[in-house]
N, C-alpha and C positions, 0 to 999 in steps of 0.2 A: 633269700628273703631281705628285703628291704630294710638298710639300716637309716635310722633320721639322726642326722650329723649337726648339732647346732652348735655355729661361730658363737664367740662372743668377743667382746674387744679385749685385748691383752692387757690391759693395764688394770689388774684386779686386785691389787692391793688393798684398797681402800672400800668399804660400802656402797655400794652401786644398785640402786632397785632394778635396774636392767640387766644387770646379771644375775642377781637372786633370780629373778623372773625367768631368766632362761634355764639355769640348775633347776629350779622347782618344774619347770615344764616337761624338761626331759625324765625328770624323775616320777612324774604319774602317768608319765606315758611309759615307762620301763615298768613300773606298779601293774599296768593294765596289758603288761605283755608286748609291747611292741617294743622293738630293738631299736632304742632312741640313747643317743650319747650326747656330750658335750664335748666337742674337739676343740680340744686347747691344750698348749705345752705347758700352762702355768700351773695345772694342778687344780684341786679344791682349794676355793681362797681360804685363808685363815678366818675370817669373819662368820664364813658359811657353813664351818665345819660342825657346828652345835644346832644348827637349823634342821629340825626335823625332817623335812622334806627335802630341800636342796640337797642336804648330806648324801642323800640316797642316790643322787644322780649317778650315772654310769659315767667313766672319762676317758676320751680317746686320745691318748698323747701322742700329741703332731708334733713332738719334738723328737719323736720315729719315725720312719718311713710310713707312711698312709697310704695305701692303695684304695681309692674310692670307686667302686665299681659301678656299673650304667645303672644298675637297680636302688642304689643310695638317693636319698633325696637329702640335700645341703641345704640347712635353714641359715640364712645371710640375717646381718643385721645392717642398720643404716647407716653407722660411722665405719665403713669399709674405706680404707686409705687406697690410694690408685694400684700399689702392687697387688693388693687383696683383690682388687675388683677385675685387675688384668688375669689374675688365677682365675678367679670364677667365671669369668667370660670362655676360659676355656675346657671347664668341665663337661663332661659328655653325660652328666646325670641330671635327673631334674632338680632344679636350684629355685627356690622359696623365699621371699623375703618378708621377716617378722619385723616390723617396724616399731620402735617404740615410743619414739619422739620424733615428729614431723618437722619439729623445728629443727633437731639436729639433720634430718634429711634435707631441708631447702638448702643448708649452707653446703652439702656436697652435689655439686652441679655434676662432676663425671656419672653418679651414680643414676640421678634423676633423670639424666639426659638416656641410660640405660632401660631404666623403668620404662620409659615411653613406650619403647617396644616390643620388652619379655621379663619375663618371670612373676609370678603369679605374688600378690602380697597381702599380709594379713597386718591389723594394725591393733594397736590396744585399745580405742575407744572410737566413738562415732563422731567426736570432735574430731580427731585424728585422721581416721577414713576420708571424712570430706575434705579436710586439708588438702590430703596426699592426692585424691581424685582430680583440684584444681591444679594441682601441682603437674601431674603428669598426663591430663588429660583422658583419663579410664578411669570406669566406675567400680569395676569387677574386684572389690578390695573386701577382702572379710573383717570382722572384727573380734578379736580374741582377748579378752584381760587378763590380767595377770591375776595372779594368785592370793587368795587373804586367809594365812592357816588361822582361823578361830579357835584351834587347840593350843598353839602356841601365845596368841594374843588374844587376850582373853580378862574379863574382871577378876579380880583376886579379893574384893572385898577391903583393900587397904589403900584407902585412900589419902595421899597427906593433905592436910588442910591447905586452902589457898595454893595450891600447887600449879603451876603453869609448865608444862613441857615445852622444849621446842628444838628444831634443828637447824644449827645456825649456816652450815654449809655454802646454801645460795645467796645469804646476804651477810655475809660475815661484816661489812664495812656499818652496817645498819643497826646491828644489835645491841650494843649498848645505848644508843639512843631510843630504842624502840621499847625495849625494859624499861629505863628511865619515864618515858611517856606513857607506858601502861600501869607503872607503880603511882605514877601520880594521879591517875585515873580512878585509880580503886581503893582509894583513901589511905588510911596511917596505919593500917596494920600492915605488918609485910608480906611480901610475895615467896613462897619457896619455888624457886628457877630450879627447875629439872632439865638439864641440857643433855642431849643425846646426839652426839657424835662420834664419828669412828669408835664405834663398840659393835660388837657381835650380835645375832639376831635374838640371841635368847634375853642379853643385856638389855635391848630395844624394848622388848615386850615386858621385861621387869620394868624397866623406867616409865613405862605408859601403863602399866597396871598402878602406879602408885600417883600418877598426877591425877589432879579433877579435870582439868583442861588441856588442850593440844592447841597450840600456835602454829596457824598452817602458813608457811612463808615459801609455798611453790614458786616455781619460775621457769615458764617456758615448756609445760609440763604435757607429756603424751596424755599420763594417766594418773599419777601420782599416789603411791602405795601408804605412804606414812598416815595421813588425813584417816583412809578406809582402815587400816591398822590400829590406828588410835580410837576410832569409834570401836574396833571389836575388842580393845582392851578397858572400853568403857567410859572413854573420855568424851566429854562434852568437846566439839571441835570449834574453833572461831578464827577466822584468817583468810586469808586468800582463796581465792577460787579461781585457779590456773588451767586454761589451755583446755585437757581432756577430763578434769574434774567435772566440768559441768554436766557430765554421764550420772552423776550422782549425787552430787550436791542439791539439798532443800532446803527450804526454811525449817522442814520437822528434825534435819539431821543435823544443823549445825547454824553459825553466825557466821557469814559470810560478805565479803565484799571483792573487790576487782583486783586483780593482781597489780603487785605495786603502789594500792592507795594505803601506804603507811599512816597517812592523819587518821584513818577510821580504825587502826586497830588497837588503840587503847579505849574505846566504846564498845567494840565487840570484846574484848578480853574480860572488862567489866561485867558484861551483861552476862558473858558465860560463869564468872565465878558468882556473881549473885544467884544464878538459876541452879549451880553446886549446892547453894544452901537451901535450894528448897524441894525438898526428897520429892514430892509428888510429881512436882512441874520436872526436874531434872529426869527422873526416872523415865518418863514421856522419850523424850529428846535421846536418851541414852538406848531406847527401846529401840526406835527408828535407826538410830547409829548401827545397833548390831542387825536390825533387818538389812542395812544396808551392805555391814559385811559379808552377809550371809550369800548375796548374790554370786559372791565371787570364791565361794568354796572350790574345793578342788574337785568334787563330785558334778559342780556345774560348770566350771569351767573345762573339763576332760574332753566332753562330748564336741565341744568346738573345736577342740585339737583333732580328734580322731575324724570328724566329717574333713575337715580342710583337707588334711594329709591323704586321706582314702581317697578324694576328689583327685588332689594331683599324682595320684598313684595309677588311678585309673586311666589318666590321659594319655 
């Protein structure tokens, strides 16, 4: 029986959405009876150990001697270094690429050159799929989005008044001035800032559930899980629409501006906080956010994985 072996980046000590997506994909496939494993020497990342889905992933310890059979399927990522790429080219089993960030892929020219000639590809969004197709000159690329766990990221009914959650990781040098500009735009009452940085999955879900608004600060995104997880947790979302986020953003589910348009953030955040004070109107946007998140439930993503992998095994 074929094993599905997911490779992931080696640096997994801090929260990375792409790493979580791989562990979750392996877990839901294993739950469905597929022999899917994450092949890594690093073990289960500590920050994922409390994630109800990712923590179920089966790990194949590559710190030991691992024999890969001809019937196995190896699922690679877009951040392969030269040594990893050379090793992958020597494999005699089916190899596929699950690309979660087309921008990162564009910076990996040796891998781009290989993909022009070989290996099936899936990506996380239509935006990313189109970008990869232009990059490598072929269009037979699947779209398999990451999972949004609405059992973990869900409303709890305990919103902190005038609270805004944000993840500073991708724009640390702009956070202080951005917060000040938003505070100036939102009037004299103080804003309750909820920072989400370097915390576990459960802690992130808990903080989002307390926030009225989530400030989207994505950059170079293939999909971007945090805004959808914020929608699932009942936040009103305002901020950047980056890359693959265009697959799910709309005027119904958030207040959006172009990536990097910091000058637009104060007005968007102010509008979201004002809406939070209108129970009927905010309920409509929250419901639209919940419907958006539901598109990426495990039971809706699993068939895409099974269909793609079954197709590759039949070749």
